[in-house]
C-alpha positions, -999 to +999 in steps of 0.1 A: -410+109-679-391+142-678-387+165-708-356+160-728-327+184-723-323+213-747-291+218-766-282+247-742-288+225-712-267+196-727-238+220-734-240+236-699-239+201-683-208+192-704-191+223-693-200+217-656-187+182-658-153+194-669-147+221-643-113+217-626-111+249-606-082+247-581-064+219-599-031+225-616-032+223-653+004+212-657-003+182-634-031+169-656-025+144-684-023+158-719-054+137-727-075+156-701-062+191-706-082+200-738-117+196-723-112+209-688-115+243-673-089+255-648-101+290-644-135+306-638-129+332-665-122+305-692-153+285-681-175+316-680-163+327-715-170+294-731-204+291-714-214+326-727-205+316-763-222+282-758-255+298-747-255+321-778-245+293-802-269+267-789-298+292-789-291+299-825-289+262-834-322+255-816-340+283-834-325+279-869-320+241-870-348+227-849-342+192-862-309+191-842-318+175-808-284+162-797-250+178-793-233+150-813-253+161-844-239+196-845-213+202-871-190+230-882-216+239-908-238+251-879-209+271-863-201+286-897-237+297-902-238+312-868-206+332-870-215+343-905-248+357-891-229+375-863-204+391-888-232+402-912-251+417-883-220+436-871-222+420-837-187+408-837-152+423-844-120+406-855-107+400-820-140+386-808-143+364-840-110+347-832-119+342-796-153+328-805-137+302-827-113+292-799-142+289-775-163+268-799-134+244-802-131+242-764-168+237-761-167+208-785-139+191-766-160+193-734-191+180-751-172+151-767-156+142-734-191+140-719-213+126-747-188+109-771-175+119-804-196+140-827-208+124-860-188+149-880-152+150-866-143+184-880-138+211-853-166+236-846-139+262-846-130+254-882-154+277-900-158+286-937-164+324-932-142+354-934-136+374-902-148+410-900-129+436-919-114+455-890-096+485-904-062+494-891-073+530-884-097+517-858-066+510-837-057+547-836-053+560-800-068+594-794-043+620-781-050+641-751-049+672-772-075+659-796-096+646-768-099+680-751-104+698-784-134+675-793-148+675-758-147+713-755-162+718-789-192+697-779-195+714-745-196+749-761-227+741-781-246+731-750-269+709-771-255+674-765-242+653-736-219+633-758-190+650-741-200+633-709-197+599-727-162+609-737-154+617-701-168+584-688-148+564-714-117+585-707-119+577-670-131+541-669-128+528-704-165+520-710-178+515-746-204+537-761-230+510-754-221+510-717-224+548-716-258+547-734-273+523-708-256+538-677-279+551-649-270+573-619-277+543-596-248+525-613-224+549-597-215+539-561-199+568-542-195+547-510-174+520-526-162+542-555-173+519-583-191+521-616-213+492-627-217+482-663-250+464-666-257+433-687-275+456-712-245+479-714-219+451-718-210+438-752-208+402-740-239+405-718-219+401-686-222+428-660-190+441-644-178+466-618-149+491-623-132+509-596-132+547-597-097+560-592-091+589-567-084+614-595-118+606-611-139+609-579-148+645-584-162+639-619-183+609-608-196+628-577-208+656-600-224+630-624-241+612-596-255+645-582-267+655-617-285+622-622-289+603-590-309+573-603-322+575-639-306+571-673-278+596-677-281+603-714-314+619-721-325+647-744-342+678-732-376+663-741-369+634-717-363+608-743-332+586-739-304+597-762-297+570-789-264+552-788-257+562-824-264+599-816-234+599-792-210+587-818-225+608-846-221+640-824-185+631-817-179+625-854-196+658-864-172+677-841-142+657-853-151+669-888-156+705-876-120+704-862-105+687-892-099+655-873-123+631-890-096+617-914-072+611-885-098+590-866-116+575-896-142+548-886-136+553-849-149+578-823-153+567-787-132+536-793-102+558-798-108+573-764-112+538-750-077+529-764-063+560-748-077+549-715-062+514-719-027+526-727-027+552-699-042+527-674-016+501-684+012+526-675-004+530-641-004+493-635+031+484-646+050+516-654+057+535-687+074+507-706+065+470-710+079+447-683+107+423-694+089+396-674+062+384-698+041+368-671+042+400-650+033+420-680+003+398-688-008+398-652-010+436-653-029+434-686-054+409-671-064+436-646-070+461-675-086+434-696-112+428-669-119+465-666-125+466-704-149+437-702-126+410-716-113+377-702-078+367-691-048+357-712-060+376-743-027+381-761-044+393-792-061+421-773-029+429-756-013+435-790-043+457-801-048+478-770-012+480-756+011+476-786-012+492-811-008+464-837 
């Protein structure tokens, strides 16, 4: 007799059973819409959250053997642990709750109703305290001032991380893990590996013509190995990149302007300038066309489609 399915396997099977790629959502009955997946991005996003959640439940609640025994107390405990560990921000918190609710719909459609009817997305935990100042977009003037200040010292490559984020919008984690081999000068792309991605999903970003000279220089400088190393050969720590930027912000009197944010402010600058490239200098009146343009940017930033909350943060600055 075969070994019983783990919670992760049970959840993955439920998700697979409810794939509806290629079908039209508006043609489905209201009864079937909640648990089904009409796009790969939505399916992949829920599966990613599912794997993390089920791994947590299996480890911390080993007595739970069946999906139907999971309750919102387990999802509350998981999200609370994520918030306390600083592994999730406000936008991700809201998206995780949405994906947990979607996952439960799929599981109940496959295995029957859970013993506790309350939604896994209904959690008794406060979201992360994301400060408004973290939404500040770095100006070009401040970007060049900070970058040049770091370059002049000749002691840190943190300015290179600023350049990378400025040109392809990668987070500090992605910069930290980047290797020369991740830069493809034939196809003009940069790869963000699973280790460098916040959600653990690798992605590829196109290098724009205006940025090719920089990435050609970076590839020649470090053809294969990790880009951010100290003079003694050790890999530069992720925190060291941000702390160096913060130190030079303070030196230039800009630390209060960009309180609690360093490379993220550069990432937001990239997002807003990239959005103007995709649809023009002002938001499109056609909401669908506007969000279609944002979906391209969102994928480059490492997010999924139809993320209105992220559109408000990155584009509107709310």
